[in-house]
N, C-alpha and C positions, 0 to 999 in steps of 0.2 A: 141559301144556307144560313142558319143562325150563326152569328159571330159577334165578337166584341163584348162590350160592357152592357149587360142587360140587368139593371137593378131590380130586385124584387121589392116593389114599393110597399110602404106601410099603408094601412087603412086607418085614417083618422076616425075616431069615435068621439061623440060628444058626451056630456054628463048623463044623458039618458040612454047611453049605449047604442045610439043610432049612428049610422054612417054620416060623417060630416062631409057633405059633398063639396062645399067650398074649400075645406081643408085638403081634400083629395085633389082637387084641381090645382091647388098651390103646390102640392107635393109633385105632381106630374110635371108641372111647368118648371120646377126647380131641376128635375132630372133632365128635361129636354134642353134647358139652358146650359147644363153642364156638358152637353155634347154626347150623351149616351147613345148607344146603337140599337136600343130596343127597350121594352118594358115587360116586366112580369108582374101581374096583379094576382091577389088572392092566394099567394104562397104562404109559407110559414111566417116570414117577416110581416106579411099582410094579414096575419091571423085568419088565414083561410079556413081553418078548422072550425071557426065560430060562425061562418057565414051561411046564410040560406041561399038556395038557388036564385031567388029574386035579387038578393044583394050581390051575388056574384055577377049577375047580368048587369045591374046598374053600375057597379064599379067598372066593369069592362066598357060599358057605353061611355062613361065619363072619360076614361083613358083614350078611347078612340076619338072622341070629340076634341080633346085637348091636343092630341097628336095631329089631327087634321088641321086644326086651327094654327098650330105651330108651323107645319109644313107650308100652309097657304101664306102665312106671313113672310116666311123666308122667300118663297117664290115671288111674292109681290115686290120685295126689295132687292132681289137679285134675279134678273130675268133669265140668267143662264141655268138657274136651278129649277127643276120641275118636281112634281110629286114623285116620291120614291117609296119603295116598300120599307116601312118601318115596323118591325115585328112586335106584336103584342101577344104575350103568352099568358094563358090563364091557368092558375093553379087549382087543382082539385085534391082535397085531403078528405077522403071518405073511407067508410068501413064496409061498404058492400057495393057490388056492381050496380044495383038499382040506384043507390044514393049517388054514386059517381055519375051515372048517366043523367040523373036529374039536373046536376050542375052543368054537365057538358051540353045537354040539349038546350039549356037556358041561354047559351051563348053561340049556338050552332050557326045562326044566321048573321053573326057579327064577323068583321074581318079579323079573325083570330089566326095567328100563325101556327100555334100549337097549344095543346093542353099539357100541363106539367103535373103529372099524377103520381102521388105516393102509392105504395101498396096498401091494401087494407091491413090494419095493424093493431086494432084494439085487443089487447090481451091474448087473443088466439092467433097464433102465427099460421098463415096459409102455407101450404106446401108450394114448392116451386111450380108444379103443374097448375095449381090453382091461381098463383100469381100471373103466370103466363096467360091463362084463360081470361083473367081480369083485364089485363092490358089489351089483349086482342079484342075483347068484347067492346071496350070503349072505342078503340080505333075503328073497328069495323062498323059498329052501329051508328057512329056519328060521322064517319068519313073524315074526321079531323086528324091531323098529325099528333102523335103522342110522344112526349118526352118522359122517360121514366125518372122520377125524382127519388133517387136511391139514397135515403137518409135514415130510415127507421132501423135502429140496431137489431131489433128482434124480428124484423121482416125485411132482411137485407139480401139483395141479390148479388151473388158473386160476379166477378168480371166475366168469367166464362159463361155463366148463365145469361148475362146481359148481351154478350156477343151472339149467343144462339137466338135469343129473342129478337134482336134486331135483324139478324140474317134471315129469320123465318117469317117476319111480320113486316111487310113493306111500310105500313103506316106508323110503326114505332120507329121514329126518325133519329132517336138519340137518347142520351142520358144526361141528367144533371147529377154529377157525382159529388156526393157530400160525405158527411160522417167523418171528416178529417182524414180520409183514406187516400193519400197520394199514391200508395202502392197500387191500389185498384185503378186509379186514374191512369197511371203509366201503363198498366197491362191492357186496359181498354184501348188506349191510343195505339198501342203496338199491334193490336189484333182487330181493329175496328173494321167492320164491313164497309165496302165502298159506298160513299154517299151519306153515311151517317155522321152524327156530330156528338162530341163530348164537351159539355160545358162544366167548368169547375165551380164547386161551392166549397172548396177548401180555403176558407177566407184568409187565413194567415199565410198561405202559400200560393197566392195568385201568380207571383212572379215565376217560380219554378214550374207551376202548372202551364203557363204560357210557353215557357222554354221547351217543355215536353211536347207541346203541340196542341194543347187544349184550344178549342175553337173560340172560346170566350168564357165569360163568367156570369152566372146568376147567383150572386152572393150578397148577404146582408151588408157586408162591409162596403159594397158598391153603392148601397142606398145611403149609408151614413156619410160617405165621402165620394160622391159620384165624379166630381171633377178630377180628384187625385187618382181615382181608379182609371179614368180615361187616359190621364197622363201616363200611367204605368203601361197600359195597353199600347199606346202610341209609341212609347219609348222602346218597348220590346220589338214592335214591328219595324222601327227605324234602326234597330241594332244599337241603340244608345244605352248600353248597359250600366253606365255610371248613373244616368238619370233614372233608369229602371230600379237600380238598387236603392237609390235614395227614396223613391216612391214606396218601395217595398218596406223599408225600415219605418217610414212614417205610418203606413197602414198597419204594420205590425204593432206599433205602439198603441194605436187606437183599438185594435182588436183585443189587446190585453184587457182593456176596460169593458168592451162590449160583450166578450165571451163569458157570460155569467147568466144566472137565472133572470127571468123577465126580459129576455132579449128584445122583443118588440118595443117595450117601454124605453130601453136604452137607445135603440135606433131613433125612436121618436124624439127623445130628449136631444140627441145629437143634431137632428134636423131643426128643432125649435131653437137651439143655440145658434143656428145659422140663419134664423129669421123665417123659418118655414112653419106654418101652423099645423103641425102634424098630429094634434089631438092627443087623447089619452088612449091607453089600451082598453080593450073590452074586459069588463069584470068577469072573473074575480081579480085579474091583474090590476095593479095600481101603478100610477106614475112614479118616477124615481123620487127619492127623498131630496131635500135641499142639499144635504151633504154630498149625495151622489152626483147631483147636478154640478156642484162646485168642482168635484173631482174631474168630471167629464169636461167641464169648461177648460180646466188647466191642460188636459190632454189635447183637446181640440186646438188650443192656441199654439201648441207646438206642432201638432200633426199637420194642420192646414196652413201653416206659415209658408211663404214662398221665398 
């Protein structure tokens, strides 16, 4: 079962708008060294809506290579440890079944734990029945587990609809609940079919999400501050609510800066201020201004202090 802190990693781009593979490797290594419990690539934070199927595959390959290398290194230095399942989730942000399947088929032969799929959403809102058919087609034609990425305001599935979809479709294994909707998260958790998962993306409310029973988080805040996010998860699991509340307050302070237009650039700037070459966003998005970086630096100095 997917659980814990699963950061949706950024995709570094160079000045020619190409994927910066060395930068991506550095980002993945930073997440692994922070002790995260899985990785999500090609999601919203990873600018997945801008990626081709070939790019989706290459990004996934790099994540797999770095994870395997990390696990092998740990095993080499601690004989008690063996290779364990470390989930890699691949985001698909598409606007037709055909387009989504092109991305899914590109990674089908790789060790992918699940696909994280938004509804098709450009301008024309699908009906509930059409969205159900979309997710079922992807799950059935690829044989891969599917997480519904419930984020798009005008193509948003209600908690009741999500429960029905999961109950009726074995390969739809859960939901990444986003859009700031803690009410829907609570309802999902109270009515969740057996064996399914709910991962929170309510970034400023990870702590109450975990208290409600969320199985983990795939949230941009976890990418900007992976170690602090892991500390929050561990504190909740240990019942150390004084520590958890402190982590929550610090993450909330950071979220107040990150939650703004050009979110991928903000997360990338946070990583670069921590020494990670996270690259620039893909055009037309631009890196943060010098003034914005200075503001973020001040926030990080407080947020990440121990």
